[in-house]
N, C-alpha and C positions, 0 to 999 in steps of 0.2 A: 504494500500500500504506500501511497505517497501522502505527505502531509505538509502543513505550514511550518513544521519544525525543521524541514529540510532547507536550510538557509545557505549552505555552502556547496558550491559546485563540486568540491572535492569529496563530499560525503554522500554515501547512499542514503536514501530515505529510510525512516523507521519501518520495521516489519513486525507484523503480528503473527504469532505462531500459537496454534492450539496444541499444547504439549500433552494434554489428556482431555477427556470429555469435559467441556466447560471450564478448563484450566488453561490460561493464556500467559504467554510471555510477550512483552512489547520490547523489542530489541532496537536500540538506537546506535547505528554505526557512527563513528568508528570505535566508540567505547573509550575514547581518551578523556582528558580532564573535563569533568562536569557533563559528560554525555553518557548518562546512565541508563540501565534497563529498569523497567517496572513490570508489573504483571497483575492479573486479576482473575478472580474466580466468580463464575456466574451461577446464581441460584434462581429459583422460580420467581422470587420477589425482591432480590437484593444482589448487589455486587460487593465483593470485598476486594479492595485494591491493595497491592503490595508496593508501597513507595509512590512518591510523586516525582516530578522531574525538576531540573535545575532552574528553569526560567518559566515565566508566564506563558510564553509562546509554545514552548515544548509541552508544558503540562496541559494546556488547552487542546493541543493536537492529540495528546494521549487520551484525554476525555472524549474527544471525537472518535477515536478508535474504539473505545468501550461502547459508545453509542451505536457504532456500526454493527455491533454484535447483539446488543440487547437494549430494550427500553427500561429495564429495571434500574433503579437508582443505586448509586454507590452509597452504601450505608456505613461502611467501615473502611478506614484507611490505616494500614499498618506501616509504620516506619521501621525499617530494619536497623537503622542507626541514625545518628544526628547530623551527618554531613550534609552540606547545603544542597548538593545535587539530588539528594533523595528526599529532601524536606522543604525546599524553597516553595514548591508548588502546593503545599498543604492547603494554603488559603483559598485555592481556586476550586476546591471540591464542594464547597457549600456546607450545609449543616450535617456533618458526618461525625462519627466517633473516631478519633485518632488514637491509635493504640501503639504503645512502644514501651521500652524499658524505662524505668523511672529516671535513670541518668540521662536518657535522651531528652526528656522534658527539661531537666535542669540545664543541659547544654544549650538547648534552643532558646530558653529564656534569657540566658546570659549572652548569647551570640548577637552581634549587630546584624541588621539587615543589609544585604548586599546592595550596593548602588553602583550604577555605571560610572566608570572613571576612578573607582577605588578598589583596593584589594589587589590580589595577585593576578586577576584577570580583568584589567580595566576596560577592555573593549567589548565585554559582554553586555548585552541589553537584558537585564534580569527581569524587567517588567515592573508592574506596580505590586510589589510584595507587601504583605502584611503578616505579622507574626501569627502563627497558628500552631502552638505547641500541642503535644499529645494531651488528650483529655481523659484517657484511661491508661494507667501505667501498672506495671507489675514488676516483681523482683526476679522470679525464677521461670515461671511458665504460665501459659494461659491457652485455653482451647477455644477456638472459634468454630462454629458450625455453619456451613453453607448448605442449607437443606440437611441432608444426612451425611454430608462429607466432613469428616473431622480434620481440622487444620490446627496443628500444634505449633504455638509460638514458644520458642525456647531461648531464654538468655543463655549465651554460650559459656557463662561461668567465670570468665576471666577477660581482662583487656586483651584484645586481639587486633582487629583493624581500628576499633575505637574502644572506649570503656563500656559501650552499651549495645553491642552487636546482638541481634536477634535473628534466628533462622525461622522460616515458616516451612514446616515439614508436614507433608500430606501422605501419611503412611499407606493408605489404601491405594494410592496411585504411584507411590515411590517417586514423588516429585518434591524437590527441595528448592525453595527460594533462598539463596545463600547471601543476598546482599553483597557487600564488598569483602566478605571473607574469601570470595572466589572471583578472580579476574581471569578471563579467557582471552589470551592474546595481548593483554596489557600487564604492565609491571605491578605487582602487589605494592600496597602503600600502608605502612604500619607506624608512621610517625606518631600518631595519636594513640597508639595501642601498645603492642608488645610483640617482639619477635618470637620468643619462646611460647608466649600465649597463643599467637596465631598458628604456630606449628601444632600445638596441642589440639586446637580446635579443628584444624584440618584433619588430624588423625581421627577425631570424633566423627567428622563428616564422612571420612572414608569408611568407618565402622558402620555407619547407617546404610551404606551401599545404595545410594539413590540411583535410579535408572535415568532420571532426568534432573539436571541442575540448571536453574536459571541464575546465572551469575550476575553480579552487580554491574559488570561491564563485559562486553564481548558476546559471542554467539552462545546459544544454548548448547550445553555439553553434557557429558556424563562424568562418572566418578574418576575416570582415568586422568582428568586434569589435575587431580589433587596431588599426585606424586610429583609432578613437575613444579607445582607451587611449593611443596615441601622442600624440594631440592634447591629452589631459589632461596628460601629462607635459611637453609643450611649454609649456602654460600655466603649470605649476609653475615650470619653469626660467626662463621669461621674466619671470614675476612676481618670482622671487627676485632675479634680476639687477637689475631696475629698483628694487625696494624696498630692496635692500641698498645700492645706490648713493645712495638717498635717505635713508639712515639709519634706516629703519624696522626694527623687530624682526620676526621671523617671525609672531608673533601679530598685531601691528599690520597687517602685510601681508595676512595671512589675512582679517582683518576688513574690509579694503578691497577684497578680490578679488571680482569678480563671476564666480561659477562658471558662469554661463550655462547651456548645455545639460547641464552636469555636476551642477547643483544637484539634479537629480532622483535622483541616485545615493544609495544608502545610505551612512551614516557620512561625511557631508561634512566633519566635523571633522578628518579625516585630512589635509586641506590644510595644517593646522598642522605635523603631523609631517613631511609631505613637504617643506615649506618649510625646516624645521630641517635636514633632510638636504641640501637644495640649498644653503643658506647654508654649511653645513660644507664641502661640496665646493668651493664658490666661494672659501672661505677657505683651501683647500689641504689639507683633511683627506682621507685616503685613502678610496676607496669602501669602504663597509662598516665603517669605523672606529666603535667604540662611541661613542654619544652619551649624555649624562646623562639624568635623568628629566624635565627641564624640558619637553620636547615633550609628554609625556603629561599633565602638569599643565596645560599651556596648552591642550591639546585640550579638557579639561574646562571651562576658562575660556571657550573659544570656544563651548561648549555652554551658556553661561549658568550655569555652576556645576553643571549636572546631570551625574551620572556617565555614563560611556560606556554606551550601550545594549547589553547583552549578555543574550540570552535562552537561552543554552546550558544 
């Protein structure tokens, strides 16, 4: 399908996939910065959405895609985590129940609204955003029913991609909405979470053995992607330990790192942010503890001074 969200000639339009009966993935190429996936489940009288999009334009296009499938209203919106690309569009869903981990709500209440000309992506037109934090929060798990289909919302138990990552597991269909715990074709980013934590959560996902994974970014995939993501995190952790003991900074370590098979992934500059997180944890910082802006600045340096590529 095509949509108004397709603003750049270099990007393919969003695509809608029915991954199981009444269970959809809305995939936005190319999956780079702020170009995230969403999804939804259709019941007889309601729709449950998994995440919003990064901008007003993209979120409204996503809502149009839902309406192309059903006239049932969206009653519930699940945020898999607090990052802006998955939550900015919350405010465009109307009077819905927004569900997330309790730390997602606190993060969104504290975060400033994005405005054009500010932040790491100054050229993005975010639209007329209004804060819309979760209205129903939980600590560990929550079950949502779409007719008789059980959807399990599970906090992953540790900082990983963020401090508040939630998966949506549909056991009867073996479908997993993974949020940004899983990137397919893009470099994982754990600056706001934990390297060992993310690895542990990926092992847990592997144990679930989902037949279909809707990743936070990239094409719909299966559980085979998990081993590659684990291998990347192992590279980050080993590099951090060796470089830190040699007195190298995270940026110096990143510049000396051969990404090997992972060099083909989008946004390779995330190695810098991931190394900052690994160094902090090796220095005793708590998983998910806030870090300063240095990592983002150095990611731009790693890119040769070019701004981070965001076509949202």
